[in-house]
N, C-alpha and C positions, 0 to 999 in steps of 0.2 A: 207585722202585727202580732208576731209571736215573740215574747220576751222571756229569755232564761234569766231570771233575776237573782238566782242563788245556786251556787255549786260548792259543796263541801266534800273533801276527801279526808276522812278521819281514820288513821291507821294506829292501832295499838299493838305493840309487840311485847310480849312477856315470855321469857324463857325461849326465845327464837320463834314462838308461835305468833303469827301475824293475823290480826282480825281487822279487816278494812270495811268501812261503811261509806258508800258513795251516795250522796243525796243531791238531787237536782230539782229545783222548783221553777215552774214555767207558768206564764200567764198568757192566755189567748185574749189579746186586746181588741180583736176584730168583733164586728157585729154579726158574724156568722161563725159556724163551727169550723174548726181548723184541725189538720192532722199535726200532731205533736210527736216529735221524734226524741228518743233517748238512746244514746250510744255510749258505751263505755268499754275500755279495753282493760283486761286483767291478765295476770301471768298465767301461762299454761299449767303451771304447777299448783295453781289455786283451785279450790272447790267452791262453787257458788253455794251458799247456804240459805239465802233468803232474797226474795224480790217482791216489792209491793208497789202498787200505784194507788195514791189517794186522790180522788177527784171529788171536790166539793163535799168533803166529809165522809165519802164512801170509800172503803178500803177493798182493793182487789189484791189477793195474795197468791203468789206462785206456789204450787203444790208439788213436792217431790214424790214421784211415783216410780215403780219398777218400769224399766225401759219397754219391756214387752207389753205391759198394760197401757203405757202411754202411746204405743205404736198406732193403735186404732184411732185414737184422737188425732194423732199426727196425720194419718192418711185422710181422715175426714177433712182436716184443715186444708190439705193439698187439693183435694177434690173441689173444695169450696172456693178455690182460687186464692187462698191466703198464702203469704210467704211464711211457711211454718217454721223453718229453722231459724232460731234466734242467735245461734253462736256459730261464728266462722273464724278461721285462722286469720291472724294479722301479723305478718312477719314471723320471725323465728321464735321469739320469746312470749308473744302475747296472743290472746284470742279476743274477738270482739263480740260483745253482747249488744244486740240492737233490737229495739221494739218501737212501734209507733201506735198511737191511739188517737181517735177522733174525739175532741171535746167541744162542748158547747161554747157559744159566744160568751166573752167576759168571764171565763172560768179559769180556775187554778188547777194544776196537777203537780203532785210531788212524787217523783220516782226515788226509790231507795233500793240499792243493790248491796248485798253483803257477801264477801268471800273470805276464806281463811286458807292459810298455808303454813307449813313448817319451813322456815328459811333454811336453805342448805349452805353450808360453809364450803366455798371453793377458793382455792389459792389464798387462804388466810383471811377471808372476810365474808360477811353476809351482805346481801343487797336487797333493798326495798325499792322496787321500781313502780313509779306511778306515771302513767301516760295520760296527758291532758290535752284534749283538742276541743275546746268549747265553741270555736267557730264564730264567736262574738264576744264583746266585752261584757262582763258580768258585774252587776251591782255589788253583790256579796260573794267573794271568791276566797276560799280558804283551803290550804293543804296543811294538815296537822299530823305529826307523827310523834308518838310517845313510846319510848323504849324503856323497859325495866329488865335488868339482868342482875340477879342477886349476887353473882360472883364478881361483879364489877365490869365496867366498860373501859376498854383500853383506848379506843379512839372512835370518833364519828366524823364522817366526811359527807358533805352535801354538794352536789353539782347538778347542772341541768343543761339541756340543749338550747334553752331559750333565755337563760339568765344573762343580762347585760350588766355593765357597771352600775347603771341606774337602779336595776332591780336587785343586785346582789345584797345591798344593805337591808333589804326588806326581809331577807331570810334570817329569822331569829333562831339561834341555836344555843341552848343551855345544856351543859353536860356536867353532871356531878359524878360521884364515884359509881353509883349504880343506876342512875336515871339519865335520860336524855330527852329533851323536848325540842322539836323542830317545827316551826310554823312559817308559812308564807301566805301573805294576804295583801296583794296590791290593790290599790283603789281603782275605780273605773278609769280615771285619767292615766294612771301609771300603767294600765294594761294596753294602751295604744301602741300599735306597731310602729307608728311614726307620728310626729306632731300633728300632721294634717290628715291622718288616716283614721277611718272608723274601725278597721280590723284590729284584732287582738294579737299581741306578741306572745301570749300564753298558748303555745302550740308545740308540744314535744314531751320529752321525758324529764321527770323530776326524780332524782336518784339519791337515796341515802345509803351509805355503806358504813359498816361498823364491825368491830370485833370485840371480844370479851377477854378479860384477864383469865389466865390459865392457872389452875391449881396443880401443884405437883402431886405425883402419885396416882390416885384413882380417878382424878377429874372431879367434876362437880355433880352433886346429886341433890335433888329437891323432892320433898314429900309434901303434897298439898291435897287436902280433901279426899284422902284415901287412895290417891294415885301418886306414883313416883316417876321421875324422869331423870335419867343419868346421862351426862355428857362427858365424852372421853376424847381428848385431843391433846396428848402430851406434846410439849414444845421443845424438849431437850434431848430428842433422840436423833441419831445419825441415820441417814437413808440406807436401806438395804441395797447392796449391789444387785444389778439386774442382768439376767441372761435373756435377751430379747431377740426374736426373729421377726423381721418385717416381711409380710407376705403381700406383694403388690400385684394388682391386676393390671396387665398391660395388653388386654385384648383390644380388638378393633374399636369397641365402643368408648374406649378411653382416649381416643385420638383428639388432637387439638389442645384446647385449653386445659382439659383435665390432666393429661399426662404432663403438660408443662408445669402446672401447679403442684402436681405430685413430686416432680423433680425438685422444684423450689423448696417445698416443705421438707423433703428428705435431706436435702443439703443442710438445712438449718438444724434438723433433728440429730443428724449424725454428729454435727459439731458440738451438740449439747451432751453427748454421751460422756459419762465419767470414766476415768482410767480404770477403775475397778469393775466396770461393766464389760460383759461379753455380748457380741451381737452377730447376727447373720442377716442376709437379704435373699429372699426367694421371689422370683418373678414368674408369673404364669399367664399364659393365654391358653391355647390348646396343648402347649408343651411347657416344660419347666426350664428355667435357667437360673443360675444363682451366682452370686459374687464369689463365695468360697464354699466348699463342700462341708465345712464344719464351722462352729462358732469361733470368733476371733476376739481377743482382748482389745479394748478400745485404746490402743496406743496412738501416738501422733501419726505414725506411719500408716497403720491400718485405717484410721479415720480418713487420712488423705487418699488412700487407695480406694476406699469405699465411696468417697465423694466423686472420684473420677468414674467409677462404675455407675454411679447414679446418673451421670450425664448421658449414659447410653440407653436409658429407658426409652422405649418406643412402643407403638401400639399396633397390633395385628392379631389376626386369628380369633379363636373362640375363647370360652371362659371355663376353665377346669379348676374350680375352687377346691374340690375334694383333694386333688393331687397336691395343690399348693400348700394347703394347711397340713396335710399328713407329712409332707416333706419337712415342714418346720417342726412338727412334733418329733420326728425322727432325729433331727439335728440336736434338739434339746435333750432327748433321752441319751443320745450318744455322748454328748458332752458330760452328762451326769455319770455315765459309766466309765468314761475314759480319763476324765480330768478331776482332780480333787479341787472342787470349787468351795469357796468360803460360803457361809450362810448367805443365801441369795434367793431372789425371786425369779421364777421361770415364767416368761410371758410371750404370747404371740399377739401381734397386731396385724389384723387383716384389713386391707382396703380393697373394695370392689365397687363397681358401679352398675352391676346388672345381675341377671339370672345365670346360674350354671347351665351351659349348653354343650359342654364337651366332657368326655370321660363319664363319670357318674353325674347324672343331671337331676336325679330325684332328690329333692331337698330333704325329705325325711331320712332317706338313706345316708345322705352326707352328714346330717346331724348325728345319726347313730354311729357312723364310722369315726367321726371326730371325737365323740364322747367316749367311745371305747378306747381309742388310741391315747387320749389324754389321761384317762383314768383318775381324774381328780388331782393330778400332779403338777398342773400348770394352769395358767389363766389364758383365756382367749378373748381379746377385745376386738369387736367388729365395727368397722366404719363403713357406712353405706353412702356412696358418693352420688348425689343427684336424685332426681325424681323417679327414675326408672328402676332403681334397685329394689329387690324384694326384701324390704326392711323387716317384716315379721320373721322371716327365715333367719336373718342375722341376729335379731333380738333374742330369739329362742336359743340359738346356738351359743351365744355369749352367756345367757342365763344358765345354761347347762354346764358351763365350763368356767365358773368363777369369774366371769368377765363382765364388761360393760359394752353396750351398743350405743352408737351415736350416728345421727344423720349429718352428713357434710353437705351443706347447701352449695349447689353449683353456681358460684358467684365469683367476683373478682378477688374476694378475700378467702377463697377456699384453702389456700396454703396456710393462712393464719389460723383458720379453724383447725386444720390438722395439727399444727404446732401447738395450739391451745390445748387440744385433747392430750397430746403427748406430755405437756407440762403437768396436767392433772394426774397422770398415772405413772410418771417416770421416777417418782421418789417415794416408793413404799417405805414406811417407817416400821411397820409390824406386819407379820403374816399370821394367819390362823389365830385371830384374836377372840378370846372367850370372856364374856362377862357373866358371872354366876351369882345367883341369889338363892336364899334358902327356899326349897320347894314347899315347906310348911308355913311360909310367911307371905310369899307373893305368888300371884297367878296371872293368867292372861298376859304373859310376857310378849313383847314384840321380839323380833329377831335379836338374838344375843350371841350369835357366832358370826364372825366376819372374816372373809378370806384375806382381805388386806385393809390396812389403814394408810392412806396416802398423806404425804405432807401437805398441810394447808386445808385438809378436810376434817371431818368430825364423825365420831360414832355416837348414835343416840339410841338408848334403850328406855322403854317405858313399860310400866306394869301396874297392877292393882294390888293393894295390901289386903290380905285376908282378915287382918285384925287391926282396926284403927287405933286400938289402945296400946299396941306394942311400942316399946320405948326405942328399940334399935334393932338392926339386923345386919348380918354379915354380907359384905360385898367382896367378891374375888375377881381380879382381872389378870389374865395371862396372855402372852403372845410371844412370837419368835421374831427377833430382830437381829441387829448386829450383836446385841446381847439379849438373852431371854429376860422377860419380866414375869413376875408371879407375885402379885401384891394382894393383900387382903386387909379389910378394915371393917370394924363395926360402925355403922352409920346411924346417927340419931334420927328419929322420925318426927321430931317436934315440928309443928306447923309453922311455916314461914310467915313472917309479918310483912304485909305488903303496904306500900305507900298509898297515895291518893287514889281516888276511884278511877281516874282516867287510865290507870295502868292495869285495870282488872276488867275482864269481860266474862261473866258467868263462870262455869266450871271449866276453865281453860285447860287445866291439866288433863282432865278427862277427855276433852275434845282433841287435845294434842295427841293423847294416846290413841284415840279412835282414828284420827287422820293418818298417823304413822302405821297403824295396824292395817287399815284399808289399802294404803299404798303398797305395803309389802305383800298383802294377799293378792292384789292385782298382778304383781310381778310373779308370784308363785303359781298363779293360775295358768301361766303360759307353758309350764312344763309339767311332767308327770303323766300318769295314766288318765284315761277319760273320767273314771270315777273320782280320782283325786282332784282333777280340775273342777268337776261339778261340785264337790263338797266345798272346796275353797271358794269358788264363785258364789255359792249360796251364802256362805258366811260373810263374804264381803258385801253382798247385796243387803243382807239383813242389817249390817252395821251402817251402811250408807243411808238406808231408810230411817233407822233409829236416830241418827244424828243429823238428818236432813242435808246430806251432802249430795251435790250433783256430781256423780262419778260416771265412768263409762258404763255402769250397770243401771243407772237411774236417769230420769229425765225430769225437768221442771216444767209443769204444764201451766201456762199463763192464759187465762181467759179474759179477753178484753171486753169492755162494755159496749163496743160498737160493732160486734161481729156475731150477734145472735148466739152467744155461747160457743162459737167455733174457736177452739183454743190454738195457741201457738206453743211450740215445744222447744225447750233449751236442753241440748245434749252436751255432754262433756266430750271434747275432742280427744282422740288418741293419736299416736304417731302414725298409725295406719291410715286413718281418715284425714289427718292433717294434710297428707301428701296430695289429697284431692284438691285442696284449696291453695296450698302454698305454691307460689311460683318464684323462681329466682329473681333477685333484685336486678333484672335486666333493664335496659334503658327505656322500656315502655313506661317505667315509673320515674324516669329521670328527665330533668330539663336542663339541657346544656346550653349556655348562653355566652356570647362574647359581644359586648356592647360598651362603648365609651372609650376609655383612655389607654389602651384597650383593656377593659375589665372582663375577666373570665368568671363565670358563675356556674357552679355545679349544684343543682338542687337535688336532694336525696329524700323524697317523701317517705320512703320506708324507714329512714333514720330520723325523720322529722328535723332535718338539719340541712346545711348547705356549706360548700367550700367556695372561696373566691381567691383570685390572684391576678396580678398584673404581669404582662410581658413587655418590657421596655426595650426598644431598639430604635435605630434611626429610620426616618421616613424613607420609603422605597423598599424596605426589607419585606420579603415574601416568606410566609410560614405555611407549612403543611398543617392544616387543622384536622382533616379527616382523610384517612387512607385505608381503603378496604379492598385489597386485591381480589378476595373471594367474590365480592359483590360488584366489583368493577366501578366503585365510587371513589372519587377524589375531590377534595375541597382544599384550595389554597387561598390565602388572604394576604393582601398587600397593605402595609401601613402607610398612612399619610400623616402629615404634621400640620401645625398651625400655619396660616398664611404669612404671619410675621412673628417675630420674637416679642412676647409680652414684656412689660416693664420689669417683672420679677425675674426675667431670664429663663423661665421654665416653659419649654415648648411641650404642648400636649400632643400626643399621637393617638390615632384612631385607625380603624380599618376603613379604607375607602374604596376597596375593589376586591371582588371575590371571583375566582375561577372554579367552576364546578364541572366535573367530568362524569358522565355515565357511559362507561365503555360498552356495556351490553346494548344500550339503545343507540350508541354512536353519536352522543350529544355532548357538546361543549357549551357552557353558559358563561358569559362574561358580564358580571354585574358591577356597575360603578355608581357613583352618586349622580351621574348624568343620564345614563341609559342602561338598558339590558339588551344584550345581543346573544343570539344562539347560532352555533355552527352545527349544521347537520347536512350530511351528504356533500361536504366541501363548500357550502355556501353560508355566509354570515347574514343573518336577518335581524333587524331591530324589532324588539317585541313591544306590543302594546296590549297583550293579553296575558292572563295568568297561565303558567305552564305547570302541569302536574305530570310527574314521572310515574307511570302506573306501577303498582305493586312494589314500590321502592320507598326509601327513606324520604321524608319531607323536610325541607329546609325553608325557614321563613326569614327573609331579609327585610329589615325595616330601614327606611331612609329617614334620618334625622335632619330636618331642615334648620339651618342657622340663618339669622338675619344677614342678608347679602352684604350690608355695609358694616358688619362687625369687623373691627380692625384686626383681629387675630384669628378667631375660630372660623371653621368652614363646615359644610355639610359632611356627614359621615354615615356609616352603615352599622347596623346591628345584625348579628347572625344568630338564629335560634334553630335548634334541632328538634324535630318531632318524629315519632315512629322509628326511633333509632334501633329498636329491637329487630328491624328488618335487615340490619347489617350483621355480618358474621361475627363470631367471637374473636376473630383475629384483627378486627378493626383497630387502627392506631392513629397517631397524630396528636397534636396538642389538645384537641377536644376528644377525638375518637377513643383514646385510651380510657376515658371515663364512661363510655357508653354502656358498659356492663357493670356499673357501680364500682365503689371503692370502699374498703373497710378501714376504719380508723378509730382511735380512742382518744378522748380529750380528758385531761385531769389537771390538778394543781391550778385551779383558777385563782387569779391574783390581780391586783390593780396594775394597769398598764401605764405607759409613759404619758398617754393622754388621759385626763381625768374621766372622760366619758366613755372610755373604751377599756375592755377587760383583756388581759393577757392570759394565756394558758399553755400547757405543754401537750403537743399532739404526737401520738405514736402512729406512724403510717409507713408502710413499705419498708419496715426495718429501720426507719429513721426517727429520731426524736427532735421535733421542731418547736420553736417558739412561735405561737400564732396569736392573732389579735381578733377580738370580736368586733365585727364591723357590719356594714350594710351595703347592698348593691341594688341598683334599680333593675327591675324586670318589666319590660314594656309589652309583654305578650297580651296582657288583659287590659291594660290602660296605656294606649299608645301615646297619649299626651303627657301625662304626669309620671307614669310608671308606678310599679308597686315596690316598696322598700322591703327587701328580703334580708333578714339577719343571716350572717355567714361567718365562718372562720377564715380570716385572711392569712394566706401563706406568703411570707416575705421572700425577697431575693429571687425574683423571677420564678417563684414556685419550685426552687431547688429542694429536692427531697420528696416532693409530691409528684411531679412529672417524671417520667422515665428519662434519665439522662439530663442534659442541659437544654435550655431554650435554643441555643445555637444549633443543636442537632436537627432542628426542624426547619432550618432555613433552606430554601431552594432558589434556583436561579430564574425561574420563569413562572408565570401564573398557572400554566398547565403542566409544569414539570413535576416529576416524582422524585423522591429522595434518592 
């Protein structure tokens, strides 16, 4: 009786500044009041700037207030039993804004949420991510993106986790020299997840990626409405050689998957070193050990030797971060004194998963020791592995030493996360970059000195003109690279001419400047003296309130009409409080299925996507599906075939029998299409009851009955995994290896061999695979018909997706281990 009849996501990007308005219209068709829910996900890098609810002509507006002043209203809401927090983390990149309101019978409500962000260039492109989860088909559904870049657009790419061959032609993309228009508006019928389904296929991410044309010399500069913005990303520079020391935590808390993934990442990173680079490896627990006592050039032999050393990583002992980092500093300083190095960048990359508890354990003292030792002569990048790491400590330490901090999520793709970070920082183009402007012409400058400019990134400086009537002003850019640059040029200040209205949103250059200023002030507020921090924080707060941004210093107070003026509060999440909500993408969020011919399905709700594949073998073959020695759980499955060969000669195979072992409980289960037997204490017993293994993983086995007189097909079983988070990180098998998620990227969508199916390129586990968009039935919720789940189908018995080959999982008996 509640119909969401209109959803529009309208994003306007001008000069990389994105302004997104999400509008949802809902009708209560019931003859009584109903609770109406509005949920939307937005990028963590975005600031909410406006939220309204319009109910039967009356407007309720969210008000941005200082966080401390909103705190009392927040506490009042909690005491009144209201769910006061409106914003929570949702995965790695997004946060969820959710609100509900009770409206009268036969009434309409319109929700409108607006957020803004400055797009960051990473690895040579900008990304506009829209996450859509309407949960029902919508009469009027639109995603609209308009991009305007005065210096020209080099390319635009659009892809999505839910686009099929049928939906792909509905994406309209028009790109001219400086403008791009993308729209997607499927009809009610086109939104069906399958011909007989009421559910919507629109469920996942809609992603636009683009880059701009690069001007030689000083880059691009625009002056609009009294504010200027300067973009600098030269494309014709050679990377500066690196002198890098990897400082790796191998304390006891790194045991298991963490140390394995660290080894895997380091093996790939070492292979990516350029011959002109120099590197070292320092390992620490409560003691230090290192590959070589001094930096080595990345020759073929040293790379090979370092890879062998990497295989010796192990975990034990305490965590002496102080000693590990200071040893790296000493190695870099020694290399500078003793060797004539070419112009190069000195860098330390620290990876740790916990708090210092050996040697110097006071975090403030460690920060002081490291800052004094580095002395501004090198950069320190800190990677915090997992949820237990003291991230604020690492964040401040990297800020103090020209570096970056990044959280590495404890997940199956942690090795790829580590490699991805290294790719971002491994190719510095310039060091000590300065962008200078006349002090008598511009003021209120954002940061204009940068320690490094990395390949594929971009420097952005914005400021305010002191005299709007000035014709031009001098711009100077300098930096150290393979060759020094020192360019200057007079830039005209004529007002830019902008196209149609859909590319303009108010004083966007001023808001861009304000957004960038606030972000940089928030970073600066983490370091310095208490008085300096207070002054910076006060300035950031004043700007947040002036421009109506929901930042870590402000809150949006939303008063609903049905709560007697008891408000709800929307706060901006920070990396510190995100860790309270974010959990790794472990299998509590996964649904692992094998059902059919035999069809394997891996649903990844955190990715809003799924993978599927077939394993083909002769009837009678037994595969290990789940093997977890730590938990004592084993599942093997035996394939059966058709009763007779069909006229087309193609025999279908299914799983017809499963053997399940729980060693701790001393239980063996034998499940076939005829009966279920349990072996306990040496006795086999036929079951007529449901068996639950307490405090352990749950498996659901469905019996698919086929007409007894069918000439070919026979009864078969489907196998579903629930609560797989109760298994250890070391679980494996054809299914078990996916119980703790898997990271992959899909790109290059294109028409497939079958007209109704789309092909794409998948990057997974270091492999590049051709995959096809298909569907697989999931019978968990609808045992009779099943639910059609869109998925990426991996060909050739899932080669490249599964570890090894399918034949590696074949065993001799139903209760045999590999």
